[in-house]
C-alpha positions as CSV (number, residue, x, y, z in Angstrom):
1,M,-16.8,17.8,7.5
2,K,-17.0,14.9,5.0
3,I,-14.8,16.6,2.0
4,I,-12.3,18.1,4.5
5,F,-12.3,14.9,6.0
6,V,-10.9,12.9,2.7
7,I,-8.6,15.9,1.8
8,M,-7.0,15.1,5.3
9,S,-6.8,11.1,4.4
10,Y,-5.2,11.7,1.2
11,L,-2.3,14.5,2.6
12,L,-1.8,11.8,5.3
13,G,-1.4,9.3,2.8
14,A,0.9,11.9,1.0
15,V,3.4,11.9,3.7
16,P,6.3,9.9,1.6
17,T,8.0,8.2,5.0
18,G,10.5,6.5,2.6
19,Y,11.8,9.5,0.8
20,L,12.1,11.1,4.1
21,M,13.3,8.4,5.9
22,V,16.2,7.7,3.3
23,K,16.4,11.2,3.2
24,I,17.8,11.5,6.8
25,T,19.5,8.1,7.1
26,A,21.7,8.7,3.5
27,R,21.1,12.0,2.3
28,Q,19.4,10.3,-0.7
29,D,16.1,10.0,-2.7
30,I,14.7,6.7,-2.5
31,R,13.3,7.6,-6.1
32,Q,16.9,7.3,-7.6
33,F,17.1,4.1,-7.0
34,G,15.1,0.5,-8.1
35,S,11.9,0.9,-9.2
36,G,11.8,4.6,-8.3
37,S,8.9,4.0,-5.8
38,T,9.4,5.0,-2.2
39,G,7.4,2.1,-1.1
40,T,9.1,-0.5,1.8
41,T,10.1,-2.8,-0.6
42,N,12.8,-0.7,-2.5
43,V,14.1,1.0,0.6
44,W,13.9,-2.8,1.7
45,R,16.5,-3.2,-1.0
46,Y,18.6,0.3,-0.6
47,Q,19.0,0.3,3.0
48,G,17.8,-3.1,4.3
49,W,14.9,-3.6,7.0
50,K,16.0,-1.6,9.9
51,T,15.0,1.6,7.4
52,A,12.4,-0.2,5.9
53,V,10.4,-1.5,8.6
54,P,9.8,2.2,10.3
55,V,8.6,3.2,6.7
56,L,6.4,-0.3,6.8
57,L,4.8,0.6,9.5
58,F,3.9,4.5,8.8
59,D,2.3,3.4,5.6
60,L,0.2,1.2,7.4
61,L,-0.7,3.5,9.6
62,K,-2.0,5.8,7.4
63,G,-4.2,3.4,6.0
64,F,-5.3,2.6,9.2
65,L,-6.0,5.8,11.2
66,P,-8.4,7.3,8.8
67,V,-10.8,4.4,8.4
68,F,-10.5,3.8,12.2
69,L,-12.0,7.6,12.4
70,A,-14.5,7.8,10.4
71,C,-16.0,4.2,11.2
72,T,-15.6,5.3,15.3
73,W,-15.6,8.8,15.5
74,L,-18.1,9.3,12.3
75,A,-19.7,6.0,12.2
76,D,-19.8,6.6,8.3
77,R,-18.5,3.2,6.8
78,R,-19.0,4.7,3.2
79,L,-17.2,7.7,4.1
80,A,-14.3,4.7,5.4
81,W,-13.6,4.0,2.2
82,L,-13.8,7.1,0.3
83,A,-11.2,8.3,2.8
84,L,-9.3,4.8,2.3
85,V,-9.3,5.4,-1.1
86,A,-8.0,9.1,-0.6
87,A,-5.3,7.7,1.6
88,V,-4.1,5.5,-1.0
89,A,-3.8,7.7,-3.7
90,G,-2.0,10.4,-1.5
91,H,0.9,7.5,-1.2
92,C,0.9,6.8,-4.7
93,Y,0.8,10.5,-6.5
94,P,2.4,12.4,-2.6
95,V,1.5,16.4,-3.6
96,Y,4.7,16.7,-1.0
97,I,7.2,15.3,-3.5
98,K,5.6,16.3,-7.1
99,F,3.0,13.7,-7.2
100,K,6.0,10.8,-7.5
101,G,6.0,7.9,-4.6
102,G,4.9,3.9,-3.3
103,K,2.7,1.5,-4.8
104,G,0.3,1.6,-2.4
105,V,0.6,-1.9,-0.9
106,A,1.1,-1.0,2.4
107,T,-1.8,1.6,3.4
108,S,-4.2,-0.7,1.5
109,L,-3.6,-3.2,4.1
110,G,-3.6,-0.7,6.9
111,G,-7.2,0.0,5.9
112,F,-8.0,-3.5,5.2
113,L,-7.2,-4.5,8.9
114,Y,-9.7,-2.1,10.5
115,F,-12.4,-3.5,8.4
116,S,-12.1,-7.1,8.4
117,P,-9.2,-9.0,10.5
118,R,-10.1,-12.2,9.5
119,A,-10.2,-11.5,5.8
120,F,-6.6,-9.6,6.4
121,I,-5.6,-12.5,8.4
122,L,-6.2,-14.2,5.2
123,V,-4.6,-12.1,2.7
124,L,-1.5,-12.0,4.4
125,L,-1.3,-15.6,4.4
126,I,-1.4,-15.6,0.2
127,I,0.9,-12.9,0.6
128,I,3.0,-15.0,2.6
129,I,2.4,-18.1,0.9
130,M,3.0,-16.2,-3.2
131,L,6.2,-14.8,-1.4
132,A,7.2,-18.5,-0.2
133,I,6.7,-19.7,-3.6
134,F,7.4,-17.2,-6.3
135,R,9.8,-14.5,-4.9
136,Y,8.0,-11.7,-6.4
137,V,6.8,-8.9,-3.9
138,S,4.4,-7.4,-7.1
139,L,2.6,-10.7,-7.8
140,A,2.0,-11.5,-3.8
141,T,0.7,-8.3,-2.9
142,L,-1.3,-7.5,-6.2
143,T,-2.7,-11.0,-5.5
144,G,-3.7,-10.8,-1.7
145,L,-5.1,-7.4,-2.6
146,L,-7.1,-8.5,-5.5
147,V,-8.3,-11.8,-3.2
148,Y,-9.2,-9.4,-0.8
149,S,-12.6,-7.8,-2.5
150,P,-14.3,-11.2,-2.7
151,L,-13.3,-12.1,0.5
152,M,-14.9,-9.0,2.6
153,A,-18.0,-10.4,0.4
154,V,-18.1,-13.7,1.9
155,I,-17.1,-13.0,5.1
156,E,-18.4,-9.2,5.9
157,R,-21.4,-10.1,3.1
158,S,-21.0,-6.6,2.0
159,F,-21.5,-5.3,-1.2
160,L,-20.3,-1.9,-0.4
161,S,-16.9,-3.4,1.1
162,A,-16.2,-6.0,-1.8
163,V,-16.5,-2.9,-4.4
164,G,-14.1,-0.2,-2.2
165,A,-11.6,-3.0,-2.1
166,F,-11.6,-4.1,-5.9
167,L,-11.4,-0.1,-6.9
168,I,-8.1,-0.2,-4.3
169,F,-6.6,-3.3,-6.0
170,L,-7.2,-1.4,-9.7
171,L,-5.6,1.9,-8.3
172,V,-2.5,0.1,-7.1
173,M,-2.2,-2.6,-10.1
174,A,-2.2,0.7,-11.9
175,R,0.7,1.7,-10.2
176,H,2.5,-1.7,-10.5
177,R,2.4,-0.9,-14.6
178,D,5.8,-1.7,-14.5
179,N,6.4,-4.7,-12.5
180,L,3.6,-6.2,-14.9
181,K,5.3,-5.7,-17.5
182,R,8.9,-6.7,-15.9
183,L,6.7,-10.2,-14.3
184,L,5.9,-10.8,-18.4
185,S,9.7,-10.3,-19.9
186,G,10.8,-12.3,-16.5
187,T,13.1,-9.0,-15.9
188,E,11.1,-8.5,-12.5
189,R,13.9,-8.7,-9.1
190,K,13.0,-11.3,-6.2
191,L,12.8,-10.8,-3.3
192,G,16.1,-10.7,-1.4
193,E,17.8,-9.4,-4.6
194,K,20.0,-6.0,-3.9
195,L,20.8,-3.3,-5.7
196,N,22.9,-2.4,-7.9
197,G,24.9,1.1,-6.8
């Protein structure tokens, strides 16, 4: 049962929301533009907020729902973390579109919201402040995800949650390798910059 639940969490996370939205609205493959990601930021740059907001909401739900079901239906917090890892992996490496998906931030945050709303709010504030100061989405979101782990240790006093959050951060950071290289070279796009073409 638990193995099936984790697999189903992966398959839910693998639903390529951004890819589908852009295919439906513009008949284009979002992976051919910008960063090549199917996530909210790339969709926003290519098609604007009206397409990006539904992508963001559904990607949040992909992380929230498995955690919610594991904690409330199966009463298994450890399974909930495994399910969230699976959902984030699915978002990043979706089986439906040849394993080329998004960066995993929104799906991670969806699960984080259920685990600890207090920590989630603090992370959201950190992301907003970082965006306001530096205007780099990748830097802001990675910083927020990194901080969530120690917040879980302090606020929830949960070693399991702190470890689970850090593992998810490492997975998401791995998907941001190119962003990190561009940050170091000074070529990373800032929030509000449009794609050419």
